N, C-alpha and C positions, 0 to 999 in steps of 0.2 A: 605746850608751856603757857602758863597763865600770863597774860599781858595786862599789867595794872592800868594801862591807858584805856582798856576796854571798859573798866568799871570805874567811873569817875566819882570822886568824893562828893561832888556837888550834885550827883544824879538825883538823889532823893530830895535835896533842897529845891531843885528845879521842879520836881514832881509835886512838891508841896503847894506850888502855885495853883494846882488843880482845885484845891479846896478853898481858895480865896474867892469869895463871892463876886468881887469886882472883876475877876478874870473871866467870868462866865459871859462870853460874848457870842455864844452860839445857842442860846436857849431857843427851843422850838416849842410851838404851842399847837399841836395837831388837833386837839379836841375842840377848840373854840370854833373851828370851821364847820362844826355840825350845823351851825346857823349862819352860813356865809353871807346872807343878805344883810345881817346886822354887824358883821365883822369888818373892822377897819385895819385888821392886822395884815402886815405884808412882810416880805422877806427883807426889805430895806430896814424896817423897824427891828427885825430880829437881830441885827448886828449892832444895835445901839442899846447898851444896858439901861440907860435912863428911860428910854421909851418903853422898854420891856416892863419896868416897874410901874411907870405911869399908866400904861395900858391895863395892867392887872388891877390896879387900884380903881381906876375910873370905870373899868368894865363891870366890876361887881358892886361898886359903891359901898365898900366896907373898909374904908381907909383906916379908921381907928383900930379895928380888930386886926387888920393886916399889918399895921405898923407894930402892934404889940407882938405878933407872931414873928415878925421880921427881927425884932430885938432879941427874942428868945433864940432865933436861928443864929444870930451873930455870936451869942454866948456859947452856943453849942459848937460853932465853928472854932472858937478860941480853944475849946477843949480838944478838938480834933487836931489842931495845929500842934498841940503838945504830943499827941500820938505820933504825928508825922516826925516830930523832932526825935522821938525815941527810935523810930525806924532809921532816921539819918545817923544817929549815934551808933546803932548796930551796924550800919553799912560801913561807917568809917572804921569801926573796930575790925570788921571782916577784912578790909583791905590791909590794915596794919598787921593783923595776925598772919595773913597769908604771905605778905611780903617778908615777914620775919622768919618764915619757914615752919611755923607752928602748925598750920592747918594743911591737911592733905587736899588733893584735888577733889576727892569725893565729898569731904566735909565742907569745903568751900562751896561746891555746887549745891549741896543740900541747904546751906545757909542762904544762898542767893534765892532759892525757891521760897524759903520761909519768909524772907523779907518781901519778896514780890507778892506772896499771898497776903501778908499783913497789910501791905499797901493797898491791895485790891479790896480787902475787907473794910479798911477805913473809908475808901471811896463809896463802897456799897452802903455802909451805915449812913454816910452823909446823904447819899441819894434818897434812902428810905426816910430819913428825917425830914428832908424837904417835902417829900410826898405827903407825909403825915401832917405837916404844918399847913400845906396848901389845902388838903382835904378838910381840915378844921374850918378854914375860911371859905370853903366851897368854891375854890378857884379851880380853873382848868389844870389838869396834870401836865407837868413839864417833863420833857425828855432832856436830860443833861449829859451830853457826852463828855467824858474826861479827856483832858488834853493828851495828845499823842506824844509819848516819850520814846522816840525811835531809838535813841542810843541804848537805853536800858533794854528795850524789847529785843533789839538786834543782837545784843550781847547774849541774851538767854537763848535766842534762836540758834546762834552759832554753836553753842555748847550742847543744846538738846540734839541737834542733828549733825554734830561734828564728825561722827564716824561714817555717816551715810550720805549726807547731802552737803553741797557747797552753795552758799548764797551768791548768786551772780549779780543781782541788782534789785533795787526797790522799784516796784511797778506803780502802785498808787495806794491811797488810803480811801477805803469805802465806808459806807454807813456801819457795816458790821465787822470790819477788820482791816488789817494791813495785808497787802499782797506783795509777794516777793517771787522773783524768778530764780529757780534753783536747778542744779544739775546733780545727777547721781555720780558718786565716786567710783562705783563698780563699772568696769568697762563694758560688761555684757548687758547693762541695763539702759533703758532709754535715758536720754540726757536732757529732756525738757519737761519741767514740772512747774506748777505754780503752788507756792506755799501760802496759805491764808492763815494768819494769826488772828484769832477771834478777839474782838473787844468785849470780853466777858469778864466780869469781876469775880465770879465764883462759878465753879463747874456745875452747880445745881441749876444754873440758868439754861443749861444745855439738855436736850432730849436725845441721849445717846442711842436709845432704841430706834428712834426715827432715822438717825444717821446710818445705823447698821442696815436698815431696810433700803435706804437710798443708795448706799455703797454697793449693794448687790445688783442694782439696775445695770443691765447689759443691753445697750441699744446704740446704734450709730449716731443717733441724734441727741444723745445725752453725754455731757462731759464726764469722763470717768473719775471717780474718787479712788485714789491709789492707797492712801493711808490716812490715819487720824489718831489723835491722842487727846483725851478729855480728862484724864485722871489727875492732872496737875496743871498749874499755870506756867507759861501761857498755853491755852488750848489751841490746837492747830489742826488744819486739814490739808492734805496734799492731793493735788489734782493734776491730770495731764494738761500740758501746756497747749493752748489752741492759738495757732498763728492766724490771726484774722482780726475782725472788728465787730463791735456790737451793732445791732440794728440801729440803735440811737446814733452811733457814729456814722454809719452808712447813710442814714437819712440826712445828716448834716453835711456829709461829703458829697453825696451823689443825688440827693433829692428824691430817690426812688429807683425802681428797676423797670426794665421792659416787662410787659404784662406776663409773658410766659414764665419768666424767671421769678417774678413775684408769686405766681401761682405755684411754681415748683417749691419755692422756699416755704410757702404757707403749708403745702402738703407735707413737707418734712417736719415742720413745727407741730402740726396736728398729730402726726403719727408718734412723735416723741411724747407728747402729753397723753395720747391715748395709751401708750405703753405704761406710763406712770399710773394712769387710772386702772389699767388691767391688773397692776400689782397691788391695788387697793391702798395706794399712797395718796394722801391729800397734799397737794402742792400749795405753795404760796401764790401770790398774785402774779399774773402774766404781765410783763412790761418789756419794752424793747431793749432796755439797758441790760437785761439778763438773757438775751438771746444773741448768739454769736454767728457770724458768717465766716467760715474758715477759708484757707487759701485755695480750696477747691470749689468754693461757692456753696458749700453745704451748711445748712442751719444746724446749730448745736445749742441745746438748752443747758443752762448752768445748773448742775446738780445741787450746788450749795443753796440755790434759791428755793429749793424744795423744802429744806429743813426749816422747822419752826423754832426760831429763837424767841427770847423774851422781847416782845415788841416794844415795851416801855424803854428798854435799854438802847435799842438799835435804831429807832425811828429818827428821821431828820426832816428838815424842811423840804429839801430837794426830793427825798424819797416820798414824802406825803403828797407833794405836788404831782409827782409822776403817777402815783396811785389815783389821784383825783382825775387825771387825764385818761386812764385806761381801765379803771374798774367798772364793772357792770353796775346798774342802778341798785340792784338788790344787795350786792356786795358792799357798796359804799354806804348804803343805809343800814348795814349790819343785819339784814334780813335773810342772808344766805345760810342755808343749812349745809355746812361743810361735810357733814356725815352722810349726806345723800349725794351719791356720785352723779346721779342724773341732774340734780340741781346745779352741781359744780360744773358739769359739762355745758349746760346752757349759759351759765355765767361766763365761762371761758370763751364761748362763742362771741360774746359782746366784745371782750378784750381783743380777741383775734381779728374780729371785723374792723376794729379801730386801727390795728397794726396793718392789716391788708390794705386799708384805704391809703395809708401813707406809703406802703411799698409800691403801689402803682402810680405814685407821683402826686397824690392829692395833698393839700394842706391838712394838718391835724384837725380832727373834728372839734376838739375842745382846746382852743388856744387861750393863753392868758399868762401874764407875768405873775399874778397873785392867785391864791386859792379862790378868792372871791370872784375874780374874773372868770376862772375856769368853771365855777359853779353856775355863774350867769349863763355861760355858753351851754352848759348841760340843761338848764331850765328851758332855754330856747329850743333846743333839739327835742325835748320831751313834748313840746306843743306843736312844732312844725317840722318833723323829721324829713319828709319828702322834699320840702322846699330847700332846706339846708343841704341835703345830699345832692340835689340837682345843681346847686351852686358850686359844690365841691367838685362834681364831675365835669363841669363846664370847661371847655378848652382842652380836655384830655380825651383821646380816642379810646374809650372804654366800651367793650362789647356790651350789648344790652343784657346778655345772660349773666355776665359778671356783676353788673350793676344790681341785678335782682338778688344775687347771692349776698352781696354786701348789705343790701336793705334788710334782708331777712335776718342776717346775723346781728344787725343793730336794732332789732325791734326792742322797744323800751320794756315791754312785758315779756318776761322769760318764756311763757307758754307759747308765744307767737314765733319763737325762733325754731331752728331745726331740732328734731328729736334728740339727735346725738352728734358727736364729732365725726363719727363714721359717715353720717349723712352729708355733713359739710364736705368731708374728704371726697366723697363720690361726686358731688356737684363741682368741686374745684377741678377734679380730674377731667370731667366733661368740658369745662370751660377752657382748660389748658389745651386739650386736643383741638378744639375749634380755633383757638388763637394760632397754634402752630400751622394749621392748614392754610391760614390766611397770610402767613409771613414767610417768604422765601429767605429773608435775611436770618431770621431766628432759626429757621429749619436747618440752614446750612451750617451755622455756627454750632448748633446743638450736636451735630455729628462730630465736630472737633472736640467738644467738651468731654466726649466719652474717652478721648485720648489726651487728657488734660496735660500731663507732663510732656508728652511728645509734641503737642501743639505749641506749648510755650517755648520749649527749647528750640524747636525748628524755626519759630518766628524770629527769635533773637539771632540765631545763626544766619538767617537770610538778611536781617537788618544790618548786622555788623559787616557782612560782606559788601553790601551796597553802599554803606556810609560808615567807614571806620571810626569817624568821630563819635558815633553812637556808643562806643565802648565806655564813654564817660558816664553813661546812664547807670552803670554798675555802682558808681560812687553815691548816687542818690538812693539806691536800694541795695545796700550790702547784703541783705537777707534775700536769697533767691525766691523763697516762698512768698515773701512780701511783694517782691517784684512781679511775680506771676499773678498775685491777687489784684494788684493795680492794673495789670494788663487786662485781666478779665473784666474789670469794671470799665476800662477804656473802650473795649469793644462794644459793651452794651450802651455806652453813651453814644457811640457812633451809630449803632442800630436805631436808637431812639432820638436821633439828632433833631428831629422836628420839634420835640418837646423838651429838649435839653440844651437849647441854644444859649440861654443865659448861663447855665451851669458850665457849658463848654468854654465860654469866654472867661468864666471865673477860673477854670483850670489853667487857661493860657496865661493868666495874670499871676498865677502862684509863683513863689520864688524858684521852685524846681523847674518850671517851664519858661519863665520869663527870661532866663539867661540864654535861651536858644533863639537867635535872631534870624537864622537862615530859613527861608521859606521851604527850601528843599528838605529840611529836617522833618517837617510835618507832612509834606507830600509823600516822601519815601516811607515814613512811618505808617501812614494810613493805607497806602497801596500795598505795603507788605502784609498788612492784616488780611486784605482780600486775597492776595496770592497764596498766603500760607493756608488759609481756609480752603481755597480751591484745591491745593495739593493734598492736604490731609483728608479732606472729604471728597476725594476724586470720584469714588463710586456713586455718591449721591449728587454730585455737582451737575447741574443742568445749565449750560452756558446761556441758553435762550432766556430762561426765567430768572436766573440768579445773578448773572454778571451785571446787567443794567441797574438793578436796585442798589447793589453795592457802589457802583460808580456814581449814581445819583447822590447817595448820602455822603460819599467822600467829597464830592464837589461842593456840597452844601457846607461841610465842615471846613474845607479849604477857603471858602469865601469868608468864613468867620475868622480864620487864621489871618487872611489878608487884611481884614478890617482891623484886627488887633495890631498887626505889624505896621499898618498905616498910622495908627495912633502913636506908635513908637518911632515913626519915621523910618521904618525898615521894610516898607512894602516893595516887593519886586514889580517890575513893569508888567502891566496887563493882568496882574493877579486878581484884580477886582472885576474883571470882565466876565 
């Protein structure tokens, strides 16, 4: 039954704000950064409309001509407001007619789509008009995202998918669309999906042929596309839900991984992209925000980030900054031949080398709050790469073999890198074998990871028996898979405690842990990790070589706990000894 509250009479009126020039507070200017040394543009200015206009005028020195074009633009805007008014009137008529019983459900749904399409066309025409005016003045092209109208979008989503899927919650708004968590209504189907509604103003902006090719990809390291629809607005894609975090989030949460895990994840990422290449599909740029780590610690590449959308529509400041941090020199200079798969592979190596550097705990190679600062770091690296990498490696126990792999992947000239991703994969595998042979802690826990579910369940069973108060931990992580993922990361922080001291203290001060004031909580938790590993990996456990290293790291961690509790005046007697 149609609920009139879902279709608000002021919905189009609110949407009309989109074409009010003074409402554009998220203008982005990616193209002016092609000469970063002369650019004073930054993200702070991007949120202040007055500075946007001042910058454009002063940057090109064509004030009179720009003002004339701006005046024409405002006149055109007034005309578009009339078009929006017509759509609003149609919208009001639709609600009135439906509530009076004149319109059928099918007729009402058809009318909603027509109004949505009309609204999208107005926005698209306005965007094109702005592009034309700016090109006349020879100003940089702007990407102007339209304001997100969630109420209207969600109404259409619910009716498009009403018979098949139920929207559970809104996840986030990304550069290219809105993400929702949905579940299937059929009991015999999986119940976890992500629905992405694309920020596309017309279906011509989509390349459906590419999506069909991507949807056919079948690989454990690529998130599966379940369904899609591009023939009417809103265009959407349905994907399997991944319970995990992006690499970007993992870097901010954990600062990096133990070396063997970093190498294993890199191996998985390379194999996923190699599979894409084998299918003759040209993917988009590799960056950490589009690579996920699921609850079993496996790397998953976002299939949606392979699809080529209209870049002018979807690019944003944050997206462009991330590209500046992770693109190869040839890709950033637009000298990469994307039709040559060998060239693409070498370009990918550079991006993957930057990601691997962060995965092993190093600071990002190209840091900076603004695009100009990032480009300055890139120029420094171009002239003194070895000096800069030596500084990044300092203080972290990185095997020499792995350092050489990263140096070769990050060669400024593409021809100096590895011949192929398969070559990189082979070198990574050799380095991983060497690291495992040198670390009894990693080796013992690796045996447990082969029995992921059994290990996690057994750990919590042991924990709750020893300390019943631990049952409260379930309230912090109502999703068991999420709880297991956090446990997985906790073990690796313990394994790498020598390099994760500051991060470990940060965890202790977090709201979820700060409420635990009893030293025994941490002591039992950490020793239960060791005991569970010893029991699960009994066949491979060597008491002589494995027990002492675990005890040593646990004691180091407990001293940090004691220091934290001392600051909170909760330190037990002798805990600091």
